[in-house]
N, C-alpha and C positions, 0 to 999 in steps of 0.2 A: 036322408040319413042312412048310412050303412047299417044293416041289421047286425052284422058281425061285430061292429064297433059301436053299437048304440049307446052303451053306458059311457064309454070314453068320450063320445061326442057330447053327451049331456053334461058330463063333468067339465069338458073344455069350455062350454058356454059359460058356466059359472066361474071357472078359473080366469077367463078373459075379463070378467068384471072385477076380479080380485087382484090379479097380477098383470102387469103391463104386457108380458109375452105369454101369459097362461101357465108359466112354470118358473122355476128358479134357475134353471140351467138352459142356456140357449140350445144346446145340442139335444135336449130332451123335449123340446117344444115342437109345435106344429110348423115352426120355421124349418125344422129338419125332417120331421115326420109329417108327410102330407096329410092334412086333416081330411077325414072321410074315408081314408083307405089304410089307416094306421092304428095300432094300439098305442094310445097316449097315456094310459094310466095302468099301473101294475097293481095286482092284488097280493102276490107272493112269489117267491123264487126258492129253488132248492137245487143244489148241484149245478148242472148246466142248463136247467129248465127254468122258465119264467111263465107265469100265468097272468093274463091281463084281467081287468075288472069285468070283462064280458065272459070270462072263463076259457078263453082261447089259450092253448099251450104252445110254447115256442122253445126251440133249441136256441139259446141266446149266445150269439157271438159278438155282442157289444160289451158285455161284462161291466155294466155301469161305467161306460167310457174307459174301460181298461183297468179299473180299480180292483176288479175281482180276479185274483190269480189262483186261488185255491178252490174256487167254486162257491156258490151262494150258500150261506148258513153252514159253513164248515164246522163240524161238530167240536173240534178242538178249540177253535176260536170262540164258538158260542159258550162252551163250558168255562173258558177262562173269564169271559165277561160276566157270566152268571156268578161265578165264584167271587169276583171282585165286588159285585153288588151285595152278595150275601154276607161277605166278611167285612163289609163297611169300607172297602178299598176303592170306592168310586162314587160319583165321578169327579168331584171337585172339592178342594179343601182350602183352608186358610194358610196352609203351609205346603211346601214341596213334598212329593211322595217318592219313596225309593224306586218305584217303577221307572221314574225318569232316568235314573242312573243305569238301571238294568237294561233298558232299551238302548240308551246311548252307548253302553259298552258293546252291545251286539253290533250296532251300526259302525262303531269305530273299528271293530274286527273285520267287518265285511267290505267297507267302502275304502278304496285305496287312499283317497284324499282326506278321509274323515278323522282327522286328529282331534277335533272338537265338534260338538253338535249343538244346534238350537232347534227346538220344536215349534211348529205352528199348526194350523188347522187345514190350510189348503195351499195349493202351489203358488198362487199369487202372493200370499203372505211372505213366502220365503224367497221368491225371485226378487221381490221388492226389497226385502231385508238385505239380500246379497248385493243389489245395486247400491243401496245406501252405504253399506259397508265398504264397497269398492271406492265410492266417492270419498268416503272419510279417510281411507288409508292412503289414497293417491293425491288427495287435494285437487282432483280434476272433476269435470262435470259431464263430459260427453260420453255417450254409450253407443257401442256398435253391437248390433243384434242380428241374429239369423234364426228365424222360426217364430213360433208362438210362445209367449211367456206370461200370459195372464191379462187381466183387465185394467191394471193400474195405468196412470197417466203416461209414464215413461215408455210403457210397453206398446200401448195403442197409438202413441203420438205419430208414428210415420204411416199409419194405416188409414183406410177410408172411414174407420169407426172412431176417429179422433174428435168427434163433436164433443165440446165441453172441456177439451184439453187446452190449456193456455198456449198461445203461440210461443212464448218463451221456453216452455217445456218441449214443444215440438221441435224447436231448433237444436235440441241437445241429443236427440235420438236419431240414429242412422242405421240403415239396413245394408247388409252385404249378402252375397249369394253363396249358397252351399256348394262345396267342391270348387270354389273360385277364390283362392286366397288373395289374388290380385285385387279383387273388389274390396277386401278388407284393408289391404295395403294403401289403397287410394284414400280411405277414410283416415288412416294414420297420417298420411302425408298432408291431407287437407286440414286436419286438426292436430297439427304436430304438438306433442306433449300436452294434449288436452283430453285424450281418451282415458277415462277411468277404468272401463271394463269392456270386455268382449263376452257376450253371452250368446250361446247357441245350443240348439238341440243337436247332440252329437250324431244322431241318425233318425231318419223318419222313413220315407219311402225308398230313398236311394242311399246306398252305403257310402262311406267315405272312400274317395279314390285318390290315388297318387300321394298317399301319406297326408291327406288333407288335414286331419286333426293334429298331426305332429307339426305341420307347417304353422297352423294357427297357434299352437303352443309356443313355437319359437318366435313368432311375430309378437305375441304378447310380452314375452320375456324381453325381447329386443326393445320394445317401445314402452316398457314399464306399465303395462295395463294388466289388470286382474282378469284371469281367465275363469269364466263361470260356465259350467256345464248344466244345462237344464235337463235333468234326468227324471223329470216327472213321469214321462212315458217309458223311457228306456230302463230306469232303475228297477231292479228286482224282476225284470222280464228278459232282457238280453243276457244278463248274468247276475249272480247274487250281488256283485258289486257294481252293476250297471255297465253302461257302454265304456266307461273308463277302464274297467277290468277287461272287457272283451277286446278293446282296441289298444290297450296298453299306453294310453295317453292320460296323464294325470293333471286335472285342472287345479286351480287354487281353491275354488269353492264349487260346490255342487248342490243342487236342489233335488229332493226326492219327495214323492207323495203317493201316486198311484201304485198299488201293489204292496205298499209297506204294511198295511193293516187290513187287507182284504175287505175294503169298503168302509171301514171306520175312518172318521175324519182325522187324519194326521199327516203332517208334512214335516220335513226336516231340512235344515241347512247344515251341510257338513263341509269342513274345510281345514286348511292349514292353521295351526295354532297361532302363528304370528299374525295372521289376519283376524281370526275369530276372537282373539283376545280384545280386539278393538271394539267389540260389541259392548264392552263395559263403558265406552265413551259416547255411544250414540243411543238414541231411544228406539228400541225395537222390542216391544213387550206387548203381550196380549194375555188376557185373563185366562183363556182356555188352552194356552200352550202346554200346560201340564195335566190336561184332562186324562184321568187314569183309565177309563174304560177303553179308550182307543189305544192307550199304551199297553194295557193288558192284552188286547188283541194283537198288537204289533209284536209283542214279545213272543207269542205263540207262532205267529206267521214267520218271523225271522228264524226262530229255532227250527221250524219245519223246513225252511229253505236249506238250512245247513245239514239237517238230518236226512232228508229225503230228496230224490232226484226231481224236484219240482220243475226247474228250468229245463232239464233234459227232456222230460216228458212233454212239456209244452212245445219245445222246439221240434221234437219228433213228430207230433201231430201237425204242427204248423208247416213242416217241410213237405209232408204229403199234400197238405191243403194248397200250399203255394205252387207246387208242381202241377197239381190238378187244375187249379185256376188258370195257370199259364197256358196249359194245353187246351183247355176248353175255350178260352178267349181266342186263341189262335185258330182253332178249328172252326169257330163260329164266324171268323173274319171280322172280329171286333177289336183288333189291335189298335185301331185309330180311336176307338171309343173309350177303352179302359186302360188306365195306367196300373200295371201290376208290378208289385215289388215289395220291399220291406224285408226285415229279418224274419226268419221262420217263426220267431216268437210273436210276431205281429204282422202277418201278411196283409197287404193292401190290394184292393181292387177298386179304384176310384174312377167314376165316370167323368167325361169331359165332352165338350162340343166336338162333333165330328160326323162325317158322312151326311152332312146336310141337316142334322138334328141338333137341338140345343141340350146342354147338360141338365137343366131343370126338368125337361120333359123325359129324358132318358132315365134320370134318377127316380122320378116319381113313378113311372111305369115299372121299373125294376123293383122298387121297394114294395109297391102294391102286390106284385106277383109273389115276391118272397115271403111277405107277411102272410098272405093267404095260404101259403104252403107250410106255414108253421116255423119260419126261421126269422130270428131277429138279427138283422145285419145292417151296417151303415157304411161300409167301405173299408174299415179297418177291422180285421178279424182278431178280437182279443180273446185268444184261447186261454183256458184255465187248466189247472191240474186234473180236473175231473172230466173234461171233454174226452170222449172215447173215440176209438177208431171208427165205430159205427156212426157217431155224431158227424165226423168228418165225411164219411162215405155218403151219408144222407144229404149233407149240404152239397157235395159235389154232384150228386144225382139230381138235385133240384136245379143247380146251375146248368147241368147238361140239358135240362128241359127248357129252362127260361131263356138262356142266351141265344139259341137258334131262333126262338120266337122273336126276340128283340131284334136280331139281325134282319129277319124277314120283314118286320114292321118298319124298320128304318129304310130298307131297300124299297119296299112297296109304298112308302110314304103314308102308312096308315097309323103310325104311332099316335098322333094327336087324337084320333078317333077311339083309341083303345084306353085312353086315360079315364079313370073314374074320379079324378080330383084335379083341381087347378094346381099346377106346379108352383110351389112356393119359391120365393127368392131367399135362399138360406146361405149361411156362412159355411164354407167348406173346411173350417178349422175343426180338428178332431181333438177335443179336450173334454 
């Protein structure tokens, strides 16, 4: 047992007896964080810092998987939630609360496609609501998808994680390739007049090329399919109105979650009125959809986006970080190992197999070294409004130390001997 992570390891032992994966979110588990060399449990967080249960301090670039955009425990958000509790405006009632309207108005003003709104608690709630709505308004069953859209049957149907999904459902979900509209056109031709919706993440590591999003928009209109943008990651990070604002392509429906309430559980489906009105005819309801503490948080967060240069600051820091990562990876001769890209608001540095070494071994060694140096990283750098230039400089300095060592270990074939933990087989999905 590592002394540095002794309490984390003890808690993991008990957690594995209570939870099937030791946690509630796969990307927070020992499947993603190698057990024995990772902080697995948090004690507290403030601003851009996080302290684990063993008292180790980290500059956190994971940001609760991208949900924290203003920084941990933002004082304005915390004050709004406390006020809601103290005045009796939270968290749940037998009737709707005016906060639902207040936050919906803000979303309608910020999101280009957001003529009407429906609230949920997580991204999968709303992507699945969007799919059911698209099927209802089109009278069709087939779905074309690109990217990761949650854990529900229709979404995992075409993936290796589709155990437990009925074959009939698997037959209705089809994947196409990003920046390859021809792969979507093939689905439209194969299932002519049967595709209800096209759902995609408008951007992740690679930006849209050759007008890709616009072509997808035209194909959906041409074939009578509903276009859904999964903006769970891009919303309130690429721009106040998400990727649809940044790239100027407007979907019929869009889903938002991360970044909307700075870590409080809230998601939203926004869309054209003619489609959203059809929600009165289908069952898409949840008890906690109008939970007011998260709405109180979201109101403050959205108002701060409009009042202060939140996105501009995040992108400014991210531009420096992305440039620095690109240079360091190249200088270390690790272009074959790391995929570097993404928008400056969310720079990526993702390991892969290469130079005779496997991705699990590379990732495990890289994480163990970065965690020991006091940085919480997982491949996607979810910067927040409170990350400073110094935070970025310190991270780049750590990368400048670690990457050449990784290159030497791969070159000398000593990487396996340097591992302090058995590399886990984890999902590379960043959610």
